[in-house]
N, C-alpha and C positions, 0 to 999 in steps of 0.2 A: 302585815299590819295590825295591831292592834287600835282599841278604840282610843287610849291614850296619844295613842302614833299620831290617829286623826287629829286632835289636838295641837299638836306641838308641831309646825312646817317646816323646822329642823332638818336638813339633808346630814347621813351619817356623817360626812367631813365636816359639815359644821360645830355635829356634838363633839367630834374627837379634837377638833380644835380648838374649842373651846374649854374643854377640861382641862383641871389641875393635875399635872404630873409629878410624883414622887419621886426623888434624883435616883437613878437605878440602884447606886452604892449603897443608898440609905435605906432604900427595900428589901437589897439584895441581904445586908446584916440582920437589918429587923424581922422580916419574915420568913428568913431562911437561913438564918446564920452562916451565913457566905463572907467570909472577910474582903475588905477591899483590893490587898493583895493578891487576891483569888480570882479578881475579875480584868477585864481587859475592858475600858470603854469605848463606845462608839459614841460619843459626846453624851449628853447629862441623862440620856434615857435608854440607852441601850447597850449591851455591854455579853462579854465571851466570855462561859466560867470555863476556867485552864483546865486541860484534864491531868494535870496533876491533882487541883483540887478532888476532881470527880473521881482520882483511884484509892483516894484516901477515905471515900465514903464506904468500901468495898462491903466491912462488915455490920454497917448498920442494919435495921429488919425493911423489909418492904413494904410501902403503902398497899394500897388498893386500886389495882386500876381500872377505870369505867369508860367502856367503849361506846362513842355516841356514833350513832348511823342513822340510816335512813329507808322510807320507800322510794320507788323509782323517781327520778328526778323528773320535774316535766317546766316546761314553762312559768306555772304559777309560781315556782318556790315554794321550797322546804325552810330553810333557813337553818341546818346545820350546823355551820359554822358558829352562825349566834347563838344557838343551842346549845354547845359545846362550852364557848364564853360564857353565856348565862349563868348555864348549869354551874360551873364551878365558882364564881359570882356566890349562886344559891347556896352551894356546901360550905362556903366560909359564913354566908348571913347566916345559917344555921346552927354557927358554931363550931364547925371544921376545917382544920387545917386542909386545904386544896391550893393547888396548882395546874394548871392545864399545859399541854403539847399540842400544837398542831403545825400544817407545812408553811412553808414559808409561799408566797402564793408568785406564780410565774409573772411574768412582764406579756406574755402572748396573752393568756385569756384577759388581764388588766384592761390591754390595748385595745382588745377583743371583743368579747362578748360579756364579760363579767363587770370592768370597770373597778375592779378591786375586789379584796376573801380577806375583810379584818373583821368578818362580823358585822354587826348593825344596832344602827339606834345606840341602848343605853348598854347592850353585850357587844362592846368592842375591846381590840385588841388596840394600845398605841405605843409612839406614833405611827399613826395609820397610815400618814402618807409617806414615810421610810419605807413602813413596810411592805407596803405596793410596790415603791419603786425599788431601789435600788440596797435596799435597808444595811446589810455587813459587806454585803460584796458575794455573798457565799455562791449563790446561779453564775456568778460571772467569774469566776473560781473554777467553779465545774464546769462550764462553756470551754474555757481556754486551756485546761486538763486536758478535755476531750479532745479539742481541737490541735494540743500539741500532739498526741497522740498519731490524729491524722496526717497530721505534717510530717512526723516521722516517717510514717507508711509513706508515702509517695517519696523521698527523697530518699530511702532506704531502696524504693527500684530505681530512683534517679543514677544512683551512686551502684547500678549491677546488678544491686539483687541476689547477693551470695546467699538468701535462708531460701531463694527461690518458690516466690512467693507469685502464686498465681494472677495476673492481675483480672482475671474475670472471675474470681473468687474471694476477691477482697471484700469482708461483711461489714465493716467498721466504715461507718458514714460519718459527717460531719453534722455538726449542729448549733443552734443558737437559740436564744432564748427570747424568741417570737413568733409572730404566725405569719405565716409566709410561704403559701403554695407554690410560687414560682419558684423556689429550691428543692423541691421534693427532689426532681431527677435534673441530673446534671450532669455535663462530659466534664470534667479537669484536665487540664494541664496542656490547655489549646495555645498554638502561639508558637511552634518551633522548637527545634531540639535543645534550647537553652531551655525549656521550660519544664522540661520530662516528655511523658510516656502520657500522653491520651488514654482515658478509662473512664466508662461511666461511672458516677458518684451520686451523690444526693445528701441531703439535709433531713434530719428530725428536728423537733422541737427539743429545747435543752434537759425536760422535765422526763424525758424519755431516754433519756440518754443511761445506758450502763454504768457510767461513774456517777452519775445522779442514784441509780439501785445499790451501788456497793457502796458507797457514804450515807448511806441512808439506814444500811445494815451491818454495818463495821460497828465492831466496839471498842477499838482505839485503832491510834497512826499504826501498829504494826498490822495489824487483821486490813487495815486499808492498804499497806502499801500492797500483801499478800495479795488480796482479791484484786488490785490490777496489774498486777503482776501474771494471773489468773486469766486476762478478757483473753478472746480469742478473736486475732481481728483478722482472720482469711485461711486462706488455707494452699498447699502447695498444688503442682500439676496431678502428683498422685494422693491426693488427698487426705495430708497429713496438715494436723493445727499449725497455725502460727503465734503465738501470745506475744502479747507485749512485753512480758520477761525478755524475751528472744529479741526483740529491738533495744531491751535494756533502759524500755519510757518509765516502767514506774516508779522507779527514784524520784526522775523530773518529774511526774504526777501528782506523786505524796509532796512532795516539796512545793507546787502549788497549791496543795489543800490542808497543809496544814494547822493554817489557822483560822481554815472555815470548818473545819469536823468539829472543833468547841462550840457548844449550844448558846445561842442566842438568848440571851434576858431579858423579857418587858414586862408588862405591864396592863392590868386590862382598866376600863374608867374607875373602877374598884378599887383600884389598887392590888388585885392579884398579881399574884407572879406567873408569867407563860414565859415558856419554852417556844421557840417558832424557828424552826430549822429542819433543812431539808424539803424536796417540794417532790415527790414522784406523784403523776399523773396516775390516778386511777383506771380509767378506762384505756391510758394503755400500760402503763408499770403498774406496781405493788400500791401508790396508793396513801403511804403511812410516812409519817412524821420517821425522823432518825429513831434509830434503835438505842444509842446512845444519849441522846436528850429524854427517852421515854425512859431508860433506866436508871437515869440519873435524880429526875423527877419524882421515882417512887423510894428514893432513896431521902429524898427530902421535904415531904408530903403525906399526909395518913390517905388522899384521895387524891389521884390522877386521871385527870379526866381525858380525852383523846379521840380524835375521829378517826375515821377511814371515811374515802372519799367514796362520793356518791351513795348508792343505795347497798344493803348488806346484802345482796346477789354477787356485785362485783368488788366494792372493795373490805366489806365485811368479812366475804371467804377470803381475800388473799391478805387480810390484816390477820385471821386463823392458822391458814396455812403457811402463809407464807414469813410473817413477821413473827407472830408466837413461835411457830415451829422453828426460827433459827435464834431467836432470843430467850426462848425459855422463858418466857413471862406468859400469865393468864388474866383476862379480866376477868370483874369478878362480877359482873351485869353489863346488860347492852341497852343504850335507849335510843329505843327506833324514832327518827323525827316524822313527824308528818304534820298535813297543813289539810283543811277541811276545803280548801280551795284544790287543790292538786289532788286528794282523794273524788272529788269530783271533776276535773278533768281526764285522770283513767276511768271515770264509769261515761266519756263522751261528750262532756261538757265543754265548747269551745271558750277559749280564754276571756273573750268580751262578753260572756254571758255569767262568770263565774261567782259576780255578787246577788246574782239571783239564788232563791232558796230551791232547790231539788234534791229531795229525798230518795228518788228512783237512783238515778246518778250516783246518790254519795253511797244507795247503798251496793250498788255495782261496783264502784271505783277501791271498795273495801277490800272488796278480792286482794289488791295489790296488798294491802296493809296484811292482812289474813296470810300471804301466801312468805313474806319478808320475817313476818315471826314464827311462823313453821321453820325458816331458813336456820334465822340465829339460834332457836332451841336445836336445830338439828347440829350445829355447830357447838353445843351445848353450855351456853348461855340462858342466864335469867332476863326474857325482855322488859321489858318499861317503853309504856308510848306516852310522848310529847307531844302534843296538841300546839303549834303556834297558834295564836290565838289573832282574828282577822275580827274588823268591825263586821262585816261582813255574815261572817257565821251567825246564823241563827239558834234558839234554842233548841229546837228540834233535830238540826243538823247534830252539833253536841252532843244532844240525847245518844242517838242512832250510834256513834262513833263510839261512846261511852258503854252501852247497851253491848255492842256486838265485841268489843273488848273483856268485859264482863264473861262473856258464852267463853271465849278464847283460857278464859284464865289467868288475864297478864292486867296489869294494872294502867291504869290511861289517865293522865293528868293536863289541864290545858295550861298553858306557858304563857306568859306576860313577861317575857323577859326584854324585848324591845325596847318599852316603853321606862321598864319599872327596873331593871337590870336584876339585879339578884337576889332581893323580894320576890318578882316575877316569876322566877323559877325555884322558889322554895321548895314548895310542895314536889316539886321530880325529885330534888334533890334528896328531900327526907326519904322519897320511896327508892330510892339508890342506898344510900344508907341500911336500909332495913334489907333491900336484896344482898347488900355486900357480905351485911353480918348474917346472914343468912347460910352462907356456905354450900349456896346451893348450885353455882354455877359450876360445871368442872370441862376444860375444853375439851373438845372431840375434833381432832382432825375430819377431815374429807375422805383422804386417804393413806394407804401406808408408804414409806419410802419405796418398798421394792416393787411398786405396781407398778407394771410399764408403762412410757409417757402416754400411749395413744389411750390407754385404758385411764389412766388419772382425767386427760382433757372429757372424757368421755362420762367419768363418774363426776364433775363437776355440772357438765352439760347435764345430765338427768337428773340428778339429786336437785343441784340449787336455781337451773334452770328450767327444770321439768322438759326438758328436750325428749323427743322420741328416739334421737340418736344425733350422734354428729357422723359428718362427712368431711371427708379430703381425698385428694390425687393420692396418685402415688407417688410424684416428686415427695408429698409431704410427709406421708408415710415412710418412703426412706430416708428422710434426713433424721425424721427422731430414730429410727433404728440406727442411724451415723451416730448418733448422739449418745444412745445405748452400748452402743460397740464402744465408743472411746472415754467410758466410765462416768456419764453424765444419769443415768439412769434414773437416780435414786434424787432428781433434784425435784422443788414440787413445781406446778405450773401456773403461770401468770397471764391469766388470759386478757388478750387486747381487743375490746367489744364495744360497740355504743351501750352506755351509761342511760339511755332510754329508754329500755326495754327488757326485758326477760329475753329474746329471741334476738335475731342479728338486724331485725325490723326494726329503724326508731322509729317508728310509726306506730307499730302496735302497742297500746296500755293496755292496761288491766292484769291481768293474772293467765297469760296464755299458756297455753299446755300443747306434747305432742308435735312440736316444729323440731327442725333439725337445724343445727347450729352448723355452718359450714367453717371448715379451719382451712384459711386460704395459704397462711403461712407460718411459717415455726421459725425463730429464733432463738438462739444457742447465749444465753449472759451467764458464760462461765465462772466471771469474777463474783457479781450480784448472787449465783447459786441457783439461777432456776430458769428454765424455759419458757420465752415468750408464744404464747399460741395466737396469732392474728384469726379473727374471725369477722367475716361480713367484710364488710366496706369500712372499717374503721383505719384513719388516718393517722400516721404517726408525725405528721407536720403538717397541723390544722391551719386551715384558711380564715381570713379574716372574714366578718359578715359585711353587709350592703355597706348599713349603717355602723363601723365599730366604734368602740368607746375612745379611739382616741378622738376622733371628733370632737368629743366634749370636753376632755381633760386639759386644763392649762394652767399658767401662772400669771398670777394677777401684780399689780406694780410693786403690793408691798410682799413680794417676794411668796407668800401663800399658795399654794396649789387650789385648784380648783376643778370639776369636775368627777372626781372618782368618789365611788358609791358603797 
């Protein structure tokens, strides 16, 4: 919250509902040059851009890509999506042609912890209620395509199992776009012969689905179909992989996704064009919006601002080592988002005491920001620090952060986009332009493709998390060896780990070092082309908190949604 924010009692949803939106067909034509016939409208303010039009852009030069990442998240909040929106508005405010690309919110966290994920204050994407709820139905399509494959697996077993799929080695679970811990582990097909063969099963949240990862990494419809065909759904008794193509499932799955794969075009409160498309979690999956949306935006604008989930250690590393590696794109700089409040929490201050000046705690907590700056530089990017301003921040606290950043040789700017929109992020925007024009960013992958899978995990743990080492049971090591034997050894690693710490313990703040990262489980995502390393106690199906956001969400007699924030 900024000083201006305290003067304005309006909630995020009230600000969004009071905004005057441009008809999306007009905005697309005037700001991006997209003709109406190349858009599929979802009402007046949402549209999908046709794949044929996207294909016609191939020969255009690319604009500059800007990555927004953050320090390690805390309950104090950092405002990464708000900064992504505000910075893009800020670039347009200083006369640049910019658009943004972010992920679609999942209903799970919207009704659980977050209550919405479309930015905040005067740095929002709109229509906010639609984006946070059903939007254009992409997540429903992904859920359905995933569960179609699940149904075909059990149907195949029911009708005699000609592929010899071992029911004990089916690795394809079911999904839903909601937090429901009761479904983490289930037994399906109970109730007698007519219902099939009972077996252990379970649900993940949709945004952890491999179909979601495939959806976000696919370049076009053919690539999508090929990746779906390559999904490994289980193994025979002699450990041979069985794939979605063996069940003839990939064509029907692609049919369910053919409309969803087209990027969704909306706008910010200031009329900046925005692609919101795809939504993999960063603490479970790779945490980036779709490759198709990002590469299309780079053909349409001079500056494209995108974000990676959570901190630079988790989302930022995956953005480089998975998305950039696969898509052949390179950011020209990285904006690291922080707040004074969050830095003090990393220094040991309790949430209820964050409004009090505490320079000692702030100095201690700055170690977290320093670590992320070091990591961004390790990945080859020029970092810029954006501090979201709160009214409780003091002059001395701001001075301490600024002086620390000066010693690091990194630009640091206070930002007030929550209250002022693009104007409040103008200084950050100017710094971004300087960094992009300098040409100093040169992406460096953390590890080569041919490094063994176990060593890739160890490299991430040591270089990014500053761990002493990793640990894993023999069964995990054997599983990684089997993936390599099947020809998947060149895949990158997607770490599933708590976002709240460099360690696997969410309670350890700051910049810990010399810990051990335990790899509890590994999963092959053959279609997405990465290996998931599940570390610590992370869940691929989250639960709801004691007081879920759903309790505050409602619809009024006038049909307006309330309680989203």
